[in-house]
C-alpha positions as CSV (number, residue, x, y, z in Angstrom):
1,M,1.3,-22.4,-20.1
2,K,3.0,-22.4,-16.6
3,L,1.1,-20.7,-13.8
4,Y,3.3,-19.4,-11.1
5,T,2.3,-19.4,-7.5
6,N,2.5,-16.3,-5.3
7,N,5.4,-17.8,-3.3
8,E,7.3,-18.7,-6.5
9,L,7.0,-15.1,-7.8
10,L,8.0,-13.7,-4.4
11,S,11.0,-15.9,-4.3
12,L,12.0,-15.0,-7.8
13,F,11.7,-11.3,-7.1
14,E,13.6,-11.5,-3.8
15,R,16.5,-13.2,-5.5
16,H,16.5,-10.5,-8.2
17,I,16.3,-7.5,-5.9
18,A,19.0,-9.0,-3.7
19,Q,21.4,-9.0,-6.7
20,M,20.5,-5.4,-7.7
21,P,23.8,-3.5,-8.4
22,T,24.2,-0.1,-6.9
23,P,27.3,2.2,-7.1
24,E,29.6,2.2,-4.1
25,E,30.2,6.0,-4.0
26,P,29.0,8.3,-2.6
27,V,28.2,5.9,0.3
28,R,25.7,8.2,2.0
29,L,23.7,8.4,-1.3
30,Y,23.5,4.7,-2.2
31,A,23.8,2.9,1.2
32,P,20.4,4.2,2.3
33,I,18.9,2.9,-0.9
34,K,20.2,-0.6,-0.3
35,Y,19.2,-0.4,3.3
36,G,15.6,0.6,2.5
37,L,15.2,-2.2,-0.1
38,E,16.7,-4.8,2.1
39,M,14.2,-4.0,4.9
40,G,11.8,-6.3,3.0
41,G,8.1,-5.7,3.3
42,K,5.4,-7.8,1.7
43,R,6.5,-7.0,-2.0
44,I,2.7,-6.9,-2.8
45,R,3.1,-4.6,-5.7
46,P,5.7,-6.4,-7.8
47,T,4.0,-9.7,-7.0
48,L,0.7,-8.4,-8.3
49,L,2.4,-7.0,-11.5
50,M,3.9,-10.5,-12.2
51,L,0.6,-12.3,-11.4
52,A,-1.2,-10.0,-13.9
53,Y,1.5,-10.7,-16.5
54,N,1.3,-14.5,-15.9
55,L,-2.4,-14.5,-16.7
56,Y,-1.3,-14.1,-20.4
57,A,2.3,-15.1,-20.6
58,E,4.8,-17.4,-18.9
59,D,8.2,-15.9,-19.7
60,I,8.0,-14.2,-16.2
61,E,11.6,-12.9,-16.2
62,R,10.4,-10.3,-18.7
63,A,8.2,-8.8,-16.0
64,L,11.1,-8.3,-13.6
65,M,12.2,-4.9,-14.8
66,P,8.8,-3.1,-14.3
67,A,8.3,-5.1,-11.1
68,M,11.6,-3.7,-9.8
69,A,10.5,-0.2,-10.9
70,V,7.2,-0.3,-8.9
71,E,8.9,-1.7,-5.8
72,I,11.7,0.9,-5.9
73,F,9.2,3.7,-6.5
74,H,7.1,2.4,-3.5
75,N,10.1,2.4,-1.2
76,F,11.1,5.9,-2.5
77,T,7.7,7.2,-1.3
78,L,8.3,5.5,2.1
79,L,11.6,7.3,2.5
80,H,10.0,10.7,2.1
81,D,6.8,9.8,3.9
82,D,8.8,8.9,7.0
83,I,10.3,12.4,7.0
84,M,6.9,14.0,6.6
85,D,5.4,11.8,9.4
86,N,8.5,12.2,11.6
87,A,8.6,8.4,11.8
88,A,11.7,7.0,13.5
89,V,11.0,3.4,12.8
90,R,10.1,1.5,9.5
91,R,9.5,-2.2,9.5
92,G,11.1,-2.7,13.0
93,R,14.3,-0.8,12.1
94,P,15.4,2.8,12.2
95,S,14.0,4.7,9.3
96,V,16.5,6.2,6.8
97,H,16.1,9.7,8.1
98,A,16.5,8.6,11.7
99,K,19.7,6.7,10.8
100,W,21.3,9.1,8.3
101,G,19.5,12.4,8.7
102,E,16.8,14.2,6.7
103,N,19.0,15.6,4.0
104,V,20.4,12.2,3.2
105,A,16.9,10.6,3.1
106,I,15.6,13.3,0.7
107,L,18.5,12.9,-1.7
108,S,18.6,9.1,-1.5
109,G,14.8,9.2,-2.1
110,D,15.4,11.3,-5.2
111,A,18.0,8.9,-6.5
112,M,15.6,6.0,-5.9
113,L,13.0,7.7,-8.0
114,I,15.5,8.0,-10.8
115,L,16.5,4.4,-10.3
116,A,12.8,3.3,-10.6
117,Y,12.6,5.0,-14.0
118,S,15.8,3.5,-15.2
119,Y,14.4,0.0,-14.5
120,L,11.1,0.9,-16.2
121,Q,13.1,2.1,-19.3
122,R,14.8,-1.3,-19.5
123,T,11.4,-3.0,-20.0
124,S,11.2,-4.7,-23.4
125,S,7.8,-4.0,-24.9
126,E,6.1,-2.4,-27.9
127,R,3.7,-0.9,-25.4
128,L,6.5,0.9,-23.4
129,S,4.9,4.3,-24.0
130,Q,1.6,3.0,-22.6
131,I,3.5,1.5,-19.6
132,F,5.3,4.8,-18.9
133,E,2.0,6.7,-19.2
134,R,0.4,4.3,-16.6
135,F,3.4,4.5,-14.3
136,N,3.4,8.3,-14.4
137,K,-0.3,8.5,-13.7
138,M,0.1,6.1,-10.8
139,A,3.1,8.1,-9.4
140,A,1.2,11.4,-9.5
141,E,-1.9,9.9,-7.8
142,V,0.3,8.6,-4.9
143,C,1.6,12.1,-4.4
144,E,-2.0,13.5,-4.6
145,G,-3.1,11.0,-2.0
146,Q,-0.3,11.9,0.4
147,Q,-1.1,15.6,0.1
148,F,-4.8,14.9,0.9
149,D,-3.7,12.8,3.9
150,M,-1.6,15.7,5.2
151,D,-4.4,18.1,4.6
152,F,-6.7,16.0,6.8
153,E,-4.4,16.7,9.8
154,T,-5.6,20.3,10.0
155,Q,-9.2,19.7,8.9
156,Q,-11.9,19.6,11.6
157,K,-14.1,17.3,9.5
158,V,-13.3,14.6,7.0
159,S,-16.1,12.7,5.3
160,V,-16.0,8.9,4.5
161,V,-16.1,9.9,0.8
162,D,-13.1,12.2,1.3
163,Y,-11.2,9.4,3.1
164,M,-12.0,6.8,0.5
165,Q,-10.7,9.1,-2.2
166,M,-7.5,9.7,-0.3
167,I,-6.7,6.0,0.2
168,E,-7.7,5.2,-3.4
169,L,-5.0,7.6,-4.5
170,K,-2.4,7.0,-1.8
171,T,-2.6,3.2,-1.5
172,A,-4.9,1.6,-4.0
173,A,-3.6,3.4,-7.1
174,L,-0.2,1.9,-6.8
175,L,-1.6,-1.6,-6.7
176,A,-4.0,-0.9,-9.6
177,G,-1.2,0.6,-11.7
178,S,1.0,-2.4,-11.0
179,A,-1.7,-4.8,-12.2
180,V,-2.3,-2.8,-15.4
181,I,1.5,-2.5,-16.2
182,G,1.8,-6.3,-15.9
183,A,-1.2,-6.8,-18.1
184,L,-0.1,-4.3,-20.7
185,L,3.3,-5.9,-20.9
186,A,1.8,-9.3,-21.6
187,G,-0.4,-8.0,-24.4
188,A,-3.8,-8.1,-22.5
189,S,-6.9,-6.5,-24.1
190,D,-8.1,-3.1,-23.1
191,H,-11.1,-4.8,-21.5
192,D,-8.9,-7.0,-19.3
193,C,-6.6,-4.1,-18.4
194,R,-9.6,-2.1,-17.2
195,S,-10.9,-5.1,-15.3
196,L,-7.6,-5.8,-13.6
197,Y,-7.3,-2.1,-12.7
198,D,-10.8,-2.3,-11.0
199,F,-9.9,-5.6,-9.3
200,A,-6.7,-4.2,-7.8
201,L,-8.4,-0.9,-6.8
202,E,-11.0,-2.8,-4.8
203,V,-8.3,-5.0,-3.2
204,G,-6.2,-2.0,-2.4
205,L,-9.1,-0.2,-0.7
206,A,-10.0,-3.3,1.3
207,F,-6.3,-3.7,2.3
208,Q,-6.1,-0.1,3.6
209,L,-9.4,-0.4,5.5
210,Q,-8.1,-3.7,7.0
211,D,-4.9,-1.9,8.0
212,D,-6.8,0.8,9.8
213,L,-8.9,-1.9,11.6
214,L,-5.8,-3.9,12.6
215,D,-4.1,-0.8,14.0
216,S,-6.8,-0.8,16.7
217,Y,-8.0,-4.4,16.8
218,G,-5.0,-6.5,15.6
219,D,-3.6,-9.3,17.6
220,E,-0.5,-8.2,19.6
221,R,0.6,-11.9,19.8
222,L,1.3,-11.7,16.1
223,G,3.5,-8.7,16.5
224,K,1.1,-5.9,15.7
225,K,1.5,-2.9,18.0
226,I,-2.0,-1.8,18.8
227,G,-3.4,1.8,19.0
228,G,-0.8,3.9,17.2
229,D,-3.4,5.7,15.1
230,I,-5.5,6.4,18.2
231,L,-2.5,7.9,20.1
232,E,-1.8,10.2,17.1
233,G,-5.4,11.3,16.8
234,K,-5.3,10.1,13.2
235,K,-8.4,10.4,11.0
236,T,-8.7,6.8,9.9
237,I,-11.9,5.2,8.7
238,L,-12.6,4.1,12.3
239,M,-12.4,7.6,13.6
240,I,-14.4,9.1,10.7
241,E,-17.2,6.4,11.1
242,A,-17.2,7.1,14.8
243,F,-17.6,10.8,14.3
244,S,-20.5,10.2,11.9
245,R,-22.4,8.2,14.6
246,A,-21.4,9.9,17.8
247,S,-23.2,12.5,19.9
248,E,-21.6,15.9,20.4
249,E,-20.3,14.8,23.8
250,E,-18.8,11.6,22.3
251,R,-17.2,13.6,19.5
252,E,-15.4,15.7,22.1
253,V,-14.0,12.5,23.5
254,L,-12.9,11.4,20.1
255,R,-11.3,14.8,19.4
256,T,-9.4,15.3,22.7
257,T,-8.5,11.9,24.3
258,H,-5.2,11.6,22.5
259,L,-4.1,15.0,23.8
260,R,-4.9,14.4,27.5
261,K,-1.9,14.4,29.8
262,D,-3.7,12.7,32.7
263,L,-4.2,9.5,30.8
264,S,-1.7,6.8,30.0
265,D,-1.4,5.5,26.4
266,A,-3.2,2.3,27.4
267,E,-6.1,4.3,28.9
268,K,-6.4,6.5,25.8
269,I,-6.6,3.5,23.6
270,S,-9.0,1.7,25.9
271,Q,-11.4,4.7,26.0
272,I,-11.5,5.3,22.3
273,K,-11.9,1.6,21.5
274,A,-14.8,1.4,24.0
275,L,-16.5,4.2,22.1
276,Y,-15.8,2.5,18.8
277,D,-17.4,-0.7,20.2
278,K,-20.4,1.2,21.5
279,L,-21.0,2.9,18.1
280,G,-20.6,-0.4,16.2
281,V,-17.6,0.9,14.2
282,P,-15.6,-2.3,13.9
283,E,-18.6,-4.2,12.5
284,R,-19.2,-1.3,10.0
285,V,-15.6,-1.4,8.8
286,E,-15.5,-5.2,8.5
287,Q,-18.7,-5.0,6.4
288,Q,-17.0,-2.5,4.0
289,I,-13.9,-4.7,3.8
290,A,-16.0,-7.8,2.9
291,Q,-18.0,-5.8,0.3
292,R,-14.8,-4.6,-1.4
293,F,-13.3,-8.0,-1.3
294,Q,-16.3,-9.7,-2.8
295,K,-16.5,-7.1,-5.5
296,A,-12.8,-7.7,-6.4
297,L,-13.3,-11.4,-6.8
298,S,-16.4,-10.9,-8.9
299,I,-14.4,-8.7,-11.3
300,L,-12.0,-11.6,-11.9
301,D,-14.9,-13.5,-13.4
302,T,-15.1,-11.0,-16.2
303,L,-11.5,-11.5,-17.5
304,E,-11.0,-13.0,-20.9
305,V,-9.0,-16.0,-19.5
306,E,-9.8,-19.4,-18.2
307,K,-11.1,-19.1,-14.6
308,E,-8.4,-21.6,-13.5
309,R,-5.7,-19.0,-14.4
310,T,-7.2,-16.5,-11.9
311,K,-6.7,-18.8,-8.9
312,E,-3.4,-17.2,-7.8
313,L,-4.9,-13.7,-8.0
314,R,-7.8,-14.9,-5.8
315,R,-5.3,-16.3,-3.4
316,Y,-3.3,-13.0,-3.5
317,A,-6.5,-11.1,-2.6
318,E,-7.3,-13.5,0.2
319,N,-3.8,-13.3,1.7
320,L,-3.8,-9.5,1.6
321,V,-7.3,-8.8,2.9
322,G,-7.7,-11.8,5.2
323,R,-4.5,-11.1,7.1
324,K,-4.6,-10.6,10.9
325,H,-1.3,-8.8,11.4
C-alpha cells in the first residue's frame, strides 16, 4: 500500500484547491474567498487529515473533500479573527477586512463556512454522520477557544492551566479533529481514532507554545517579525510564566511596559525579553514543548499499524514543532 510523503500530499492538495470553482457574482462576496485561500499558509490541517487517512488506505483522492472542508473552515476563522483583532495584515498581505471592509469580510466569512460544509457533505463514507459530528465538535471548540482568548484581554490574571485550555480549544482542537476525520474516513478503529486525536492534540499544543516562543525569540533573518505579542501586552505562555515567577516590582514592569510612551518599540521588547531571560522563561517553555512533542511521538507507537507507516506523521510533527520561523 502506497505511503505518501508530506510534500506529495501538500502538492496534491495545492493543485486541488487552486482548481476550486467559485461563482463570479457577486464579486465582493466570492473574490475575498479566493483571495484568502490563495494566500497559502502551511496547509497543516488538510495535510494531517490526509496523513491520518493514508495510515489505513491509499486512495488518497477520497480524502480531498474533507481536507478542503477543514482548510476552508480554518480560513473562515482567520477572516473573522482578523476583524476581532483589528489585524491589517495576514501572511504578508492586506487582510480581507483591510482590503474590502469589515462588512464584506463578515459576509464572505459566512459564505466560507457554508462552503466548508458543502465540501464535507460531498465526502463519500458510511461514517459521514460521525465525520459531521466530529467536524461540528471541532468547529464549536475553536469558537470557544477564541472567546476565552478575548476574555483574557480584560482579565488581570490568567493561569497556565487556563491558557493551556484556551490553546487546546483554539489551536489544537482543529488539528485533532482533522486527524480523526481522516482516520474515520479510512475505517480506523475507535482505539486508533482516539490515539490519533491525542497525538494531534499534543502536537497542536506544542505548535502553539512554539509559536509563542518564536514571536519573541525567533530568527529575524528567516522572516519572523520579533516582539509583536510583547508590544500588544498579550497574555502568551511566556508572559504567564513570567508573572508566576516574578516579584511584584517585576510584575508591574510586565504589566505596563507595552503602554509606555517614553520607550521605543525596540526598547519595550528588549526590556521584557531581559526579564524573561532573568526568570528562565524561554527554558521553561522549551521544556514544555519538548515534553509535548515526545508524548505525541510515544502515542504513535500505540497505533494498530506497522511502525513504518507512521514515519510521515513523525516527520510532520518534527517539521511543525521543530521549525525556527
